[in-house]
C-alpha positions in Angstrom: 38.5 -24.4 91.1 35.1 -25.4 92.7 33.4 -23.9 95.5 30.0 -25.2 97.1 27.6 -28.0 96.8 28.0 -29.9 93.4 24.5 -31.5 93.7 22.3 -30.0 91.0 18.9 -30.2 89.2 19.4 -31.7 85.7 16.7 -29.4 84.2 18.1 -26.1 85.6 20.6 -24.2 83.5 23.9 -23.1 84.8 25.0 -19.6 84.7 28.0 -18.6 82.6 29.3 -15.2 83.1 32.0 -13.6 80.8 34.3 -11.7 82.9 37.5 -11.9 81.3 37.7 -8.6 79.5 40.2 -6.0 80.4 37.9 -2.9 80.8 40.3 -0.7 78.8 37.6 2.0 78.2 36.5 1.9 81.7 40.0 2.1 82.8 40.2 -1.0 85.2 38.4 -4.1 86.0 34.8 -3.2 85.8 33.6 -6.7 86.4 34.4 -6.2 90.1 33.8 -2.7 90.4 31.4 -2.0 93.6 28.0 -0.1 93.0 27.9 2.6 95.7 25.0 2.1 97.9 24.8 -1.6 97.3 28.4 -2.5 98.2 28.6 -5.3 95.5 29.3 -5.6 91.9 26.7 -6.0 89.0 27.7 -9.4 88.6 26.7 -10.3 92.1 23.3 -9.0 91.4 23.2 -11.1 88.4 24.2 -14.1 90.4 21.5 -13.3 92.9 18.9 -13.1 90.3 19.7 -16.2 88.6 19.8 -18.1 91.8 16.3 -16.8 92.8 15.1 -18.0 89.4 16.5 -21.5 90.4 20.0 -21.5 89.1 22.3 -23.5 91.4 25.6 -23.6 89.5 27.7 -20.7 88.2 30.8 -20.6 86.1 33.1 -17.4 86.2 35.2 -16.9 83.3 37.8 -14.5 84.7 41.1 -12.8 83.8 44.2 -13.5 86.3 44.1 -9.8 87.3 40.7 -10.3 89.3 40.9 -13.8 90.5 42.2 -13.0 94.0 39.6 -10.2 94.6 36.8 -12.7 93.1 38.1 -15.5 95.6 38.6 -13.2 98.8 35.8 -10.6 98.4 33.0 -11.8 95.9 32.6 -15.4 96.5 32.0 -15.0 100.2 29.2 -12.8 99.5 27.4 -15.3 97.5 24.8 -17.7 98.4 26.2 -20.5 100.0 24.1 -23.1 98.3 25.5 -22.1 94.9 28.3 -24.3 93.3 31.0 -21.9 91.9 33.5 -22.8 89.2 36.3 -20.3 88.4 37.9 -20.6 84.9 40.7 -18.2 83.7 40.4 -17.0 80.0 43.9 -17.3 78.7 45.2 -16.0 75.6 47.2 -19.3 75.0 43.9 -21.5 75.1 44.2 -22.3 71.5 44.9 -25.2 69.3 48.6 -26.1 69.6 49.2 -25.4 65.8 48.1 -21.6 66.6 50.2 -21.0 69.4 52.6 -18.8 67.7 49.7 -16.5 66.8 48.6 -16.5 70.4 52.1 -15.5 71.7 51.6 -12.3 69.6 48.3 -11.5 70.9 47.9 -8.7 73.7 44.3 -9.2 74.8 41.9 -11.9 74.9 40.3 -13.2 71.9 36.6 -12.2 72.4 33.1 -13.4 73.9 33.3 -16.7 71.8 36.7 -17.6 73.1 35.6 -16.7 76.6 32.6 -19.0 76.3 34.8 -21.7 75.1 37.0 -21.4 78.3 33.9 -22.8 80.2 33.5 -25.6 77.7 34.3 -28.4 80.1 31.4 -27.3 82.5 28.7 -26.8 79.8 27.3 -30.4 79.7 23.6 -29.1 79.9 22.0 -25.9 79.0 23.4 -22.7 80.3 22.4 -19.0 80.5 25.3 -16.9 79.2 25.6 -13.2 80.2 28.6 -10.6 80.5 29.5 -9.6 83.9 29.1 -5.7 83.6 25.5 -5.7 82.3 22.3 -5.7 84.6 19.7 -7.6 83.1 17.1 -7.8 85.9 15.4 -10.6 87.5 12.8 -11.5 84.9 15.2 -12.5 82.1 16.5 -15.4 84.3 13.0 -16.6 85.1 12.2 -16.5 81.3 15.3 -18.7 80.3 15.1 -21.2 83.5 11.3 -21.8 82.3 12.5 -22.1 78.7 15.0 -24.7 79.4 12.6 -26.7 81.6 10.2 -27.0 78.7 12.8 -27.8 76.0 15.4 -29.8 77.9 14.9 -32.7 75.5 16.0 -30.7 72.4 19.5 -29.5 72.3 18.9 -27.6 69.1 16.6 -25.4 70.8 18.4 -22.3 72.2 17.0 -18.9 73.5 17.8 -15.3 74.0 16.4 -12.3 76.0 16.4 -9.1 73.9 15.7 -5.6 75.3 13.6 -3.0 73.6 15.8 -0.6 71.8 14.5 2.5 73.6 15.2 1.1 77.1 19.1 0.6 76.3 19.8 4.2 75.0 22.5 6.1 76.7 22.4 9.7 77.9 26.1 10.0 76.9 25.2 10.0 73.1 24.9 7.4 70.5 25.2 3.7 71.2 25.9 0.6 69.0 23.5 -2.3 69.3 22.7 -5.6 67.7 19.1 -5.3 66.4 17.2 -8.6 66.2 15.3 -9.7 63.1 12.5 -12.0 64.3 10.3 -14.4 62.5 7.1 -15.3 64.7 9.3 -15.1 67.9 12.1 -16.9 66.5 15.5 -15.2 66.0 16.5 -15.1 62.3 19.5 -12.4 62.4 21.1 -9.9 64.5 22.1 -6.9 62.6 24.7 -4.3 63.9 23.5 -0.7 63.9 25.8 2.2 65.0 25.4 5.6 66.7 21.7 4.9 67.9 20.1 8.0 69.5 17.1 10.3 69.4 17.4 12.9 66.8 14.4 15.6 66.5 12.1 13.1 68.4 13.0 10.2 66.0 15.0 7.1 66.8 17.9 6.8 64.4 20.8 4.6 63.7 23.3 3.7 61.1 22.9 0.3 59.5 25.1 -0.9 56.8 26.3 2.6 56.1 22.8 4.2 55.9 21.0 6.3 58.6 17.6 4.7 59.2 14.5 5.2 61.3 14.3 2.4 64.0 11.1 1.3 65.8 11.7 1.9 69.5 10.4 -1.7 70.4 12.9 -3.3 68.2 14.8 -6.1 70.4 18.4 -5.3 70.9 20.6 -8.1 71.7 22.5 -7.4 74.9 24.4 -10.7 75.4 21.8 -12.6 77.4 22.0 -16.0 75.6 20.5 -19.3 76.4 22.7 -22.2 74.8 23.1 -25.9 74.9 26.2 -28.0 74.6 25.5 -28.2 70.8 26.8 -24.7 70.7 30.0 -25.7 72.3 30.6 -28.5 69.8 30.1 -25.8 66.9 32.2 -23.1 68.7 35.2 -25.6 68.9 35.4 -26.2 65.2 34.5 -22.4 64.4 37.2 -20.9 66.6 39.7 -23.1 64.8 38.3 -22.1 61.5 38.7 -18.4 62.5 42.3 -18.9 63.6 43.0 -20.7 60.2 41.4 -18.2 58.0 41.8 -14.8 59.2 45.1 -12.9 58.2 44.6 -10.3 60.9 43.6 -12.7 63.8 46.2 -11.4 66.1 44.1 -8.3 66.6 40.5 -9.3 65.5 38.1 -10.8 68.0 35.9 -13.9 67.8 32.5 -12.9 68.7 29.7 -15.2 70.2 27.0 -13.6 68.2 28.6 -14.3 65.1 28.8 -18.0 65.7 25.3 -18.1 66.8 24.2 -16.4 63.5 26.3 -18.9 61.6 24.5 -21.7 63.5 21.1 -20.2 62.6 22.0 -19.9 58.9 23.1 -23.3 58.6 19.7 -24.7 60.3 21.8 -26.1 62.9 19.8 -24.5 66.0 16.7 -22.7 66.7 16.8 -19.6 68.9 13.5 -18.5 70.6 13.6 -14.7 71.3 12.0 -13.3 74.5 11.4 -9.8 75.2 12.8 -8.3 78.4 10.4 -6.8 81.1 13.0 -5.2 83.2 15.4 -2.6 82.0 19.0 -3.1 81.1 21.8 -1.1 82.6 25.5 -1.4 81.4 28.8 0.4 82.3 31.2 1.3 79.7 33.0 4.4 81.2 34.0 5.0 84.9 32.0 8.3 84.7 28.6 6.0 84.0 29.1 4.3 87.5 27.3 6.7 89.7 24.2 7.4 87.4 23.8 3.6 86.9 24.3 3.1 90.9 21.4 5.5 91.5 19.1 3.4 89.3 20.1 0.1 90.7 19.9 1.4 94.3 16.3 2.5 93.4 15.5 -0.8 91.9 17.1 -3.2 94.7 15.9 -0.8 97.6 12.7 0.5 96.2 
């Protein structure tokens, strides 16, 4: 489904929003949950910020349960100048030889598979985000600028990371992917669990060991800048994932794992930018009012 004007600027990235999750911990489809006081979803704020940065085309990767709401309530509230594509992430979107495995599957295959659902539209650079995370306007400005400068190099990708101290939760410890950098380039993302402040120190569990974490370490919050080169690799690697994993009916295929593999193989270079704005996310319904208060203050002053 396509809505809007299909004219677009070749150097400006499109925006891909991963909104196909089931929101089991939230207790519903948090992608479309309206923020009290703003009367719109976090996803709509992200689209507005991306559009203000120059993005003219958006791909929404959704599940069938929210399609009607997106079409009738959300899209009419978006800037009319945008071109909007709706793509459903379906469990059966796998190579034919793996259809039997897919039929046993109860939930989507993960963020890597969600991005693959948008593969037909990623013919140029794209900013990839998740629907229920608020990233702030500057992140979009940084990646739009990045791709204007690197448009000729499909191997040159990017990410915006957030200082870990600005991604902590009042609800308790959080799990984050911590970025290891080399002169502004991403080397790896290491998963660290139960990160929280204890006795005025920021601690987290990495590889089974409780360690001290620098509060300015960048955390990956799924704000990626990709090129079609990654889609080529995703196609191959998702098939490999299905071939090789014995527990594939339950395991998920994660986008960061694919990006890490490409970096390790020297297939791509990822420039890491540091966010200026704060990040806000919603995992549990109880967090909605707290996040709403902060977003109302940011958007209304």
